[in-house]
Every structure is written in structure tokens, then in C-alpha cells.
C-alpha positions in Angstrom: -25.2 -16.3 16.3 -28.1 -18.4 17.4 -27.9 -20.5 20.6 -29.7 -23.7 21.5 -31.0 -24.7 24.9 -30.5 -28.2 26.3 -33.7 -30.2 26.1 -34.4 -31.0 29.8 -38.2 -31.5 29.8 -38.6 -32.7 33.4 -42.4 -33.1 33.0 -41.9 -36.4 31.1 -42.3 -39.6 33.0 -39.4 -42.0 33.4 -40.7 -44.2 30.6 -39.9 -41.4 28.1 -36.5 -40.6 29.6 -34.6 -42.7 27.0 -36.2 -40.9 24.1 -35.4 -37.5 25.7 -31.8 -38.4 26.2 -31.5 -39.6 22.6 -33.0 -36.3 21.4 -30.5 -34.4 23.6 -27.6 -36.3 22.1 -28.8 -35.4 18.6 -29.1 -31.7 19.4 -25.7 -31.7 21.1 -24.2 -32.8 17.8 -25.6 -29.8 16.0 -26.0 -27.0 18.6 -24.7 -27.6 22.1 -21.1 -26.8 21.2 -22.3 -23.3 20.1 -23.9 -22.7 23.5 -20.9 -24.0 25.4 -18.5 -21.8 23.5 -20.6 -18.7 24.1 -20.6 -19.3 27.8 -16.9 -20.0 27.9 -15.3 -17.7 25.3 -11.8 -18.4 26.5 -12.1 -21.9 25.1 -12.9 -20.7 21.6 -10.2 -21.3 19.0 -10.9 -17.9 17.4 -12.0 -15.6 20.2 -13.3 -12.1 19.4 -11.3 -9.2 20.8 -12.1 -8.5 24.4 -12.4 -4.8 23.6 -13.4 -2.9 20.5 -10.0 -1.2 20.7 -8.1 -4.4 20.3 -7.1 -5.8 16.9 -8.8 -8.9 15.5 -6.8 -12.1 16.0 -4.7 -12.9 13.0 -4.3 -9.4 11.7 -1.0 -8.4 10.3 0.8 -6.5 13.0 1.7 -3.7 10.5 -1.9 -3.4 9.2 -3.6 -0.2 10.2 -6.6 -0.3 12.6 -8.8 2.5 11.3 -7.5 3.0 7.7 -8.8 1.2 4.7 -6.5 -1.5 3.4 -7.1 -4.7 1.4 -6.7 -8.0 3.2 -3.7 -8.8 1.0 -1.6 -7.6 -2.0 -1.0 -4.1 -3.3 -3.2 -1.0 -3.3 -2.6 2.5 -4.6 -4.7 5.3 -6.3 -8.2 6.1 -4.8 -11.1 6.5 -7.2 -13.8 9.1 -6.5 -16.8 7.5 -4.7 -20.4 7.9 -5.9 -23.6 7.5 -3.8 -26.3 5.1 -4.9 -29.3 4.3 -2.8 -27.7 5.6 0.4 -24.4 3.6 -0.1 -21.0 5.0 -1.1 -19.3 3.0 -3.7 -15.5 3.4 -3.6 -12.7 1.9 -5.7 -8.9 1.8 -5.5 -6.2 0.4 -7.7 -5.3 -3.2 -6.7 -2.6 -5.6 -7.8 -3.3 -9.2 -6.7 0.0 -10.3 -8.4 2.3 -8.1 -6.4 5.3 -8.4 -6.1 5.8 -10.9 -8.8 3.4 -9.5 -11.4 2.3 -6.1 -12.6 -0.9 -4.5 -13.5 -3.8 -3.1 -11.5 -7.6 -3.7 -11.3 -10.3 -1.7 -9.7 -11.1 -3.0 -6.2 -14.5 -2.2 -4.7 -15.5 -1.2 -1.1 -18.8 0.2 0.1 -19.7 2.3 3.1 -22.6 4.2 4.6 -20.5 6.5 6.8 -17.1 6.7 5.1 -15.5 5.2 8.2 -16.7 1.6 8.2 -16.1 -0.3 5.0 -17.4 -3.5 3.4 -15.1 -5.5 1.0 -16.9 -6.1 -2.3 -14.0 -7.6 -4.3 -12.7 -6.8 -7.7 -15.1 -4.7 -9.8 -13.1 -4.2 -13.0 -10.6 -7.0 -13.9 -7.3 -6.2 -15.5 -6.1 -7.5 -18.9 -9.6 -8.5 -20.2 -10.0 -6.6 -23.5 -6.6 -6.5 -25.1 -5.9 -2.9 -24.1 -4.0 -3.6 -20.9 -4.6 -3.2 -17.2 -6.8 -0.7 -15.4 -5.5 2.6 -14.2 -7.2 5.6 -12.5 -10.4 7.1 -13.8 -13.9 8.1 -12.7 -17.2 6.1 -12.2 -20.4 8.1 -12.7 -24.1 7.2 -12.5 -25.7 8.0 -15.8 -29.1 8.9 -14.5 -30.4 10.2 -17.8 -29.0 7.4 -20.0 -26.8 9.8 -22.0 -24.5 6.9 -23.0 -27.3 4.5 -24.0 -26.4 1.8 -21.6 -29.6 2.2 -19.6 -30.9 4.7 -17.2 -28.9 4.5 -13.9 -26.1 2.5 -15.4 -22.7 3.1 -13.7 -20.1 4.0 -16.3 -16.4 4.1 -15.5 -14.0 6.1 -17.7 -10.5 4.7 -17.0 -7.1 4.8 -18.4 -5.8 1.5 -19.9 -2.1 1.1 -20.6 -0.7 -1.5 -23.0 3.0 -1.6 -24.0 3.5 2.0 -22.7 0.5 3.5 -24.7 -2.2 5.1 -22.5 -5.8 5.2 -23.8 -9.2 6.0 -22.3 -11.8 3.3 -22.1 -15.4 2.8 -20.8 -16.5 0.0 -18.6 -20.2 -0.4 -17.8 -22.0 -1.8 -14.7 -25.7 -2.6 -14.7 -25.8 -4.0 -11.2 -25.1 -0.8 -9.3 -21.3 -0.7 -9.6 -20.4 -4.2 -8.3 -19.2 -5.7 -11.6 -18.2 -3.9 -14.9 -17.9 -5.1 -18.5 -15.8 -3.4 -21.2 -17.6 -1.3 -23.8 -17.2 -2.8 -27.3 -16.1 0.5 -28.8 -13.0 1.0 -26.6 -10.9 2.9 -26.6 -13.2 5.9 -26.7 -10.2 8.3 -26.8 -7.0 6.9 -28.5 -3.6 8.2 -27.7 -2.6 11.1 -29.9 1.1 10.1 -29.8 2.1 11.4 -26.4 3.7 9.5 -23.4 1.5 10.8 -20.6 -2.2 10.7 -21.3 -4.1 9.4 -18.3 -6.4 9.6 -15.2 -9.7 11.0 -16.6 -11.7 13.0 -14.1 -15.3 13.1 -15.3 -18.2 15.4 -14.1 -21.5 16.5 -15.3 -21.7 20.2 -16.3 -25.3 21.1 -15.5 -24.9 24.7 -16.8 -24.0 23.4 -20.3 -25.8 20.0 -20.2 -22.8 17.8 -21.0 -20.0 15.8 -19.6 -16.6 17.4 -18.8 -13.3 15.5 -18.5 -10.0 16.7 -17.1 -7.1 14.6 -18.3 -3.4 14.6 -17.2 -1.1 15.1 -20.2 2.4 15.6 -18.9 2.7 19.1 -17.4 -0.7 20.0 -18.8 -4.3 19.3 -17.8 -6.5 18.9 -21.0 -10.2 19.6 -20.9 -12.7 17.7 -23.0 -16.5 17.7 -23.4 -19.0 15.0 -24.4 -22.8 14.6 -24.7 -22.7 10.9 -24.2 -19.4 9.7 -22.5 -18.3 8.2 -25.8 -17.6 11.0 -28.3 -15.2 13.6 -26.8 -14.1 17.0 -28.1 -10.9 18.7 -26.9 -11.6 22.2 -25.7 -8.5 23.7 -23.9 -5.5 23.0 -21.7 -4.0 24.3 -18.5 -0.2 24.1 -18.3 1.7 24.0 -15.0 5.5 23.8 -15.6 7.9 22.9 -12.8 5.7 20.3 -11.1 6.8 17.2 -12.9 4.3 14.9 -14.6 0.8 15.8 -13.4 -1.5 13.0 -12.4 -5.0 12.4 -11.1 -6.6 15.8 -11.9 -9.8 17.1 -10.2 -12.2 20.0 -11.1 -15.0 21.2 -8.8 -16.8 24.3 -7.6 -16.8 25.6 -4.0 -18.3 28.6 -2.3 -15.8 30.8 -0.4 -16.8 30.6 3.3 -20.1 29.2 2.3 -21.1 32.3 0.4 -23.2 31.1 -2.6 -22.6 34.5 -4.3 -18.8 33.9 -4.3 -18.1 30.6 -6.0 -14.7 29.6 -7.3 -13.7 26.6 -9.4 -10.8 24.5 -8.1 -8.4 22.6 -10.3 -6.3 20.1 -8.4 -3.7 17.5 -9.5 -1.0 15.2 -8.2 2.4 16.8 -8.6 6.1 16.7 -7.7 7.2 19.6 -5.5 10.9 18.7 -5.4 11.8 22.1 -6.9 10.3 23.9 -3.9 11.4 21.6 -1.1 8.3 19.4 -1.2 7.9 15.8 -2.4 4.9 14.4 -4.3 1.5 15.6 -3.2 -1.7 17.4 -4.3 -1.6 20.9 -5.6 -4.5 23.2 -6.6 -5.4 26.5 -8.2 -8.6 28.5 -7.7 -10.2 30.3 -10.6 -13.2 30.3 -13.0 -14.6 27.8 -15.4 -16.7 28.7 -18.5 -17.5 25.2 -19.6 -14.4 24.9 -21.8 -11.5 26.8 -20.1 -10.1 27.0 -16.6 -8.7 30.5 -15.8 -6.7 30.7 -12.5 -7.0 33.6 -10.1 -3.2 33.7 -10.2 -0.4 31.4 -11.5 0.7 30.3 -8.1 -0.4 26.9 -6.9 -1.1 25.9 -3.3 -0.7 22.5 -1.5 -3.8 20.7 -0.1 -1.6 18.7 2.3 1.9 19.6 3.4 2.9 16.1 4.4 4.8 13.6 2.3 2.0 11.0 1.8 -1.3 12.3 0.5 -1.2 11.5 -3.2 -3.7 10.7 -6.1 -6.3 12.4 -4.0 -10.0 12.5 -4.9 -12.8 14.8 -3.7 -16.6 14.7 -3.8 -19.7 16.2 -2.4 -22.8 14.6 -0.9 -25.7 14.7 -3.4 -28.2 14.4 -0.6 -27.4 17.8 0.7 -28.9 21.1 -0.4 -27.0 22.9 -3.2 -25.5 25.5 -0.9 -24.2 22.8 1.4 -22.7 20.9 -1.5 -20.8 24.0 -2.4 -19.6 24.5 1.1 -18.3 21.1 2.1 -16.5 18.4 0.1 -14.9 15.2 1.2 -11.4 13.9 0.3 -9.3 10.8 0.5 -5.7 10.2 -0.7 -3.3 7.4 -1.1 -1.3 7.4 2.1 2.1 6.6 0.6 4.8 8.0 -1.7 6.4 6.4 -4.8 9.8 7.2 -3.3 9.4 4.3 -0.8 6.0 2.8 -1.6 7.3 -0.8 -1.8 9.2 -0.5 1.4 6.3 0.1 3.8 6.0 -3.0 6.0 3.2 -5.5 5.6 3.3 -9.2 5.5 0.0 -10.0 3.6 -0.7 -6.6 2.1 1.4 -3.7 0.8 1.2 -0.3 -0.8 0.3 1.6 2.3 -3.3 2.5 3.0 -5.8 5.2 2.2 -6.0 8.2 4.4 -8.9 8.8 6.7 -11.7 10.7 4.9 -11.4 14.5 5.5 -13.9 17.4 5.1 -12.6 20.2 2.8 -13.8 23.8 2.7 -12.8 26.9 0.9 -12.0 30.0 2.9 -10.7 33.5 2.4 -7.1 33.6 3.7 -5.7 37.2 3.4 -7.7 37.8 0.2 -6.8 34.4 -1.3 -9.2 31.5 -1.5 -7.6 28.6 0.3 -8.7 25.0 0.9 -8.8 23.9 4.5 -9.1 20.3 5.9 -10.4 18.6 9.0 -11.1 14.9 9.8 -14.7 13.9 8.9 -17.1 14.2 11.8 -17.9 10.5 11.3 -14.5 9.6 12.8 -15.8 10.5 16.2 -18.0 7.4 16.1 -14.8 5.4 16.6 -13.6 7.4 19.6 -13.7 6.1 23.1 -13.9 8.3 26.2 -11.1 10.9 26.1 -8.5 11.1 28.9 -8.0 14.7 29.7 -4.8 16.5 30.8 -5.4 19.7 32.7 -4.1 23.1 31.7 -0.5 23.5 32.7 2.9 24.9 31.8 5.5 22.5 30.7 8.9 23.9 31.6 11.8 24.0 29.2 13.5 20.7 28.9 10.8 18.9 30.8 8.2 16.4 29.7 4.7 15.6 30.8 3.2 12.1 30.2 0.0 11.9 28.2 -2.5 9.1 29.1 -1.9 5.8 27.4 -5.0 5.2 25.2 -4.6 1.4 25.5 -5.1 1.0 21.7 -3.0 1.0 18.5 -5.0 3.8 17.0 -5.8 7.0 18.9 -6.4 10.7 18.6 -4.5 13.4 20.4 -5.9 16.9 20.7 -3.7 19.7 22.0 -4.3 23.4 22.4 -1.2 25.5 22.9 -1.4 29.1 24.2 0.2 31.6 21.8 2.2 33.4 24.5 5.3 35.5 23.8 6.5 34.9 27.4 6.5 31.2 26.9 8.0 30.7 23.5 9.2 27.2 23.8 8.8 24.6 21.0 6.1 22.0 21.6 7.0 18.4 20.8 4.5 15.6 21.0 6.5 12.3 21.4 4.7 9.5 19.6 6.0 6.0 20.3 6.5 4.0 17.1 7.4 0.5 18.1 10.0 -1.2 20.2 13.6 -0.1 21.0 12.6 3.5 21.7 11.5 4.3 18.1 9.3 7.4 17.9 8.0 10.2 15.7 7.5 13.8 16.7 4.6 16.2 16.0 5.5 19.7 17.0 4.8 23.4 16.9 7.6 26.0 16.5 6.4 29.4 17.5 9.5 31.1 16.2 8.7 30.1 12.6 5.0 29.8 13.1 5.0 26.2 11.8 3.7 22.8 12.8 6.0 19.9 11.8 6.2 16.1 11.7 9.6 14.3 12.1 9.8 10.6 11.6 13.5 10.1 11.2 13.6 8.1 14.5 10.6 5.9 13.9 10.8 2.1 13.5 11.6 2.0 9.7 13.4 5.3 9.1 16.8 3.6 9.0 16.2 1.8 5.8 14.3 4.6 4.1 15.5 7.3 1.5 15.9 11.0 2.3 12.4 11.7 1.2 11.1 9.7 4.1 13.5 11.1 6.8 12.9 14.8 5.8 11.0 16.9 8.3 7.7 18.2 6.9 6.2 21.5 7.9 3.1 23.7 7.4 2.5 27.3 8.4 -0.1 27.6 11.2 -2.1 30.6 12.5 -3.5 30.8 16.0 -7.2 30.8 16.4 -8.6 32.8 19.4 -5.0 32.9 20.9 -4.5 29.2 20.5 -2.7 26.9 18.2 -4.8 23.7 17.9 -3.4 20.3 16.9 -5.6 17.3 16.0 -3.4 14.2 15.6 -4.8 10.9 14.3 -2.3 8.1 14.9 -2.5 4.6 13.6 -0.1 1.7 13.3 1.0 2.8 9.8 0.5 6.6 9.8 0.2 10.0 11.5 -2.2 12.6 10.2 -2.1 16.1 11.6 -4.7 18.8 11.3 -4.4 22.3 12.6 -7.2 24.5 13.9 -6.8 26.8 10.9 -7.1 23.9 8.4 -3.6 22.9 7.5 -2.8 19.2 7.1 0.2 16.9 7.1 -0.3 13.2 6.3 2.6 10.9 6.9 3.4 7.2 6.7 5.0 6.1 10.0 5.0 2.4 10.4 5.2 0.8 13.8 3.3 -1.7 16.0 3.2 -1.8 19.7 0.7 0.8 21.2 1.3 4.1 22.8 3.3 3.5 25.9 5.6 6.5 26.4 3.3 9.0 24.8 4.2 12.5 26.1 4.5 16.2 25.6 7.9 17.9 25.7 9.1 21.6 25.8 12.3 22.7 24.1 14.0 26.1 24.2 11.4 27.6 26.5 8.2 26.9 28.5 5.1 25.7 26.7 1.7 26.5 28.1 -0.9 23.8 27.4 -4.5 25.1 27.5 -6.1 21.7 26.8 -4.9 18.2 26.0 -6.7 14.9 25.5 -6.1 11.4 24.2 -9.0 9.2 22.8 -8.6 5.6 21.8 -10.0 4.7 18.4 -12.1 1.5 17.9 -10.7 -0.9 15.4 -12.7 -0.6 12.1 -11.9 -3.9 10.3 -13.1 -4.1 6.7 -16.0 -6.4 6.7 -16.6 -9.0 4.0 -19.8 -8.8 1.9 -22.2 -11.7 2.5 
């Protein structure tokens, strides 16, 4: 903001004083108030936060501080971002009529670092072409003009649903992905007479010089190819019974432990794991892809996240990197919510939960089996304040040790626990989740070799279904004699990452800071090698100019 100095030209003679005062009065009307407010911020009607760790005035108390959310209304499925001229373009499903009306549009946000976001508004409107609202799909940059819309046009293949019938349509943007118009030839794939026919994931197959699409069709993922994004040919299907209705498929190649000579293809999908004690989440298989058919290494799926709230996930690589690096690291983001209780997550102006933080994903060999591992994106460190350290010590059975209060709603806890048979107690990290003693627990149980998250005592658990109150677990393996926990806490969520790459993402809604943050030992002593707490700066979504 520009300031204006008071005109006090003392070199003028007294005969010009009246003119000077008149000029000062004029400037006061247009500028002095700005200068006065800057010198006395406490008098401002809308003061900026005194600290970057404080929430902006007027924010919904239930709105996350570092997770992407809309200003208001409903959000759900993420859409895979693309990079154009150094800017990531990201979309998510958005219902401006919630809760009275149905139907989703594509909402647009941009970022240069996948941590700070700019709100760009609705990019694809719902109910505009007679084929229904806009569901999940994929936006691609058609660099070679294969579709005939112009070189560099952004083309989105999306599911549209009308009266229960799901079809695939194209929408085209010629302004870099900010606004899309429907293709006159929609739908490009009509429904063949099935109930579930949705969520196209589109990628360019360089080896065969054509587009590939993975489509969720009940308990099957169908594979299609096209030279131009308009005319599609069915090639094969991959069936996965016992996981409910599959959604939001993904298909990509990765190098095992960065070895370009050992590349696997990964097929992922949103699934329901109730039959195996899980809830909804993201499963995957590793295998091979010949351009038409996916062949799994084995029939057993794995879970990319063991928490209850990482759904409709998308992954992508960074096209600016060398090919070997693109095969080594991908990025991922999921909808941080669960359909079992999605409408019950608190929020006055907005609802539908939030997106997760962006994570980095790699493929590693785990006892002879290629396994995806996760860690928070390195860019998240840019939000961290100075960490408060807790020295190495033993927490005696039944005792608790206070962790430093970060002084912020969002914070990051890192704990290394020694793997010590002589000190086999259960670690419990007590996370305050609002008033009246509400809390959630992140822990490590050495007897079972599992990390866990329990939120049955948080601020909203009492009104939630069993799927919310259930304890979620993930197996964990010590690294260099230590079990490492990296816990990202926000007003609306807890995301846990282990040193060996497991992840548990959980909604846990509460406002009120971190007073009472502590470490507890149960059933035996717990030896802490390291512990730290870092505040996270608020990352409000900025509005585009």
C-alpha cells in the first residue's frame, strides 16, 4: 500500500500559507487516512494478523489454516494438476448450491509451489450443455493439437451425469485453463447401458503415440485409447472384486528406488475396504502396461494411505524435471474426508472438508514387493517457524512430558522413538482438539509394530458414526533403530507420516490451538531420541486480481 506524506513545505513565505493549508486539506481527504492507519494499526477496522501464525480476521473458526479450502460452499474430488508456464493449475469439484441444491462444477486454483494457492473461481460451470453437472475427469495440455482445438489448448475430459446416466464429455479452454467451453460433439463416449461409468483419467502414451484413458466401471477399470481425445476405442479391463464401486482411477509409471532399469506401472483407484477392516480410501497394484492391458505383479492390492480420509486421490509428476527424476518422484493430493460423514464436518461458510497437503510419493522395494511410500512435500517447510526442541529422554510408564506449545492452530510434530526391547511402552502423542478436554491421539505400539490414530475423544466424535470413531493403524518399520513420526496438525485434520513411508490422513475437527500438547507412555517406558514442534504459518488462499 502506498503512503502519502503531509505537505509541510516550510520554505514558503507566510503569504503562501493559506494555499499550502488548502492543499494539505485536499491531500488529507485522499491520502492522509492511509498514513495514519499505518502508523496506528490498532485503529484499523480490519487489522492484519500480528503474526504470520495467526488466522486472518473473519475466518471461520473451523476452517483449516494450511489446507486448501474454498471460501464457502462444498468441495470434494481433486482433479490432477497440470503445469503451464511455471504455474500449477488445479481443480476440484465444487457445489455453490450446497446444501439446498445438488451438482458440482470445476473450481480452479493456481500455485507455483503447491503450498500457497490463488483462487481463480469456477472454470467449468455445471448444467450448461444439457448433459448434467460436472464430475471428476482430467485436464491435459494438447501441445501437438491432436484434438484440433489449437496447439496448447487445455482439454478436459470429464464425466457428466444427467438423470442417473453417466457419460464422458470434452470441455476446451483457449486461455490457459481459466475458463472452459463445452465441445459441440459431446458426449464423446456415451453410456453403454451401465450404472457406473465415470472419472476418466487421461494420459499421453509416448511409446505408442496416442492418448490412454482409464475409466471406473463398477468393479472394473476399463482402458481406452484415442488419437485425438474425441474418438475412443475400448482395449481391455482390469477387474477388482471385493472393493465396492471403484472410482477415480490413476495409471502411471515409476522406477523402483529410482532405478530406471526397473520401471513398474501403477494402477490406483478409490475403493471401499470394509471387507478387510478399512473404510474408503485409495488402493493400488503394481504391474506392467503394454499400451492396451495392465497386468498386475500379483492380485493383492495395497493401500496408499491407511487413514480414513484420503480419497479420490490424484498423482502427477513435474515435467520440468529430467525423465529419471519424473520416474522417481510423484506428487499426490486427496480429498480429506469420507462419504460416511462428509456432510457432518463442521464449517459455517464452507463444507466438504478440505484437500490434504501435497505429498511426495516414491516406489520402493519392500521385501521383494514394489511399494509406494509417502512424505510431506518439501515445500511445506516454507511454512514452518523455528522448531522448539525437546531433548532426548525416557518417559516413564504412566507419565507424561509436555511438548512446547507452538502458539498456532497448525503445527508440525516430529518424534523419533528408540526401538528398545527394554523399554517397550506404547507412545501416545496427546493432541488437543478444542475445548472441554477434547483430544486425539497419535501413537506407536511396539508390541504390534503399528502406528495408530484415535479420534474417538475429539471435539466432534460424539455425533459421528462408527467409521469416524474407529482407530486406524498402519504397520511401521524402524529405520536405523528408530521409529520416526512426522505429524502435520491443522484445525480440521491430522496427517501422520512414518519414517518408512506409511501415511494416515484423518479429519479431526477442532479449534483452539495446542495448549496441553504432550507425550505419554503406557505399559512401559518410552525412550525419545528426538522431539520437536514447529508452528506452521497460515497459508490463506489468495484471490486473483
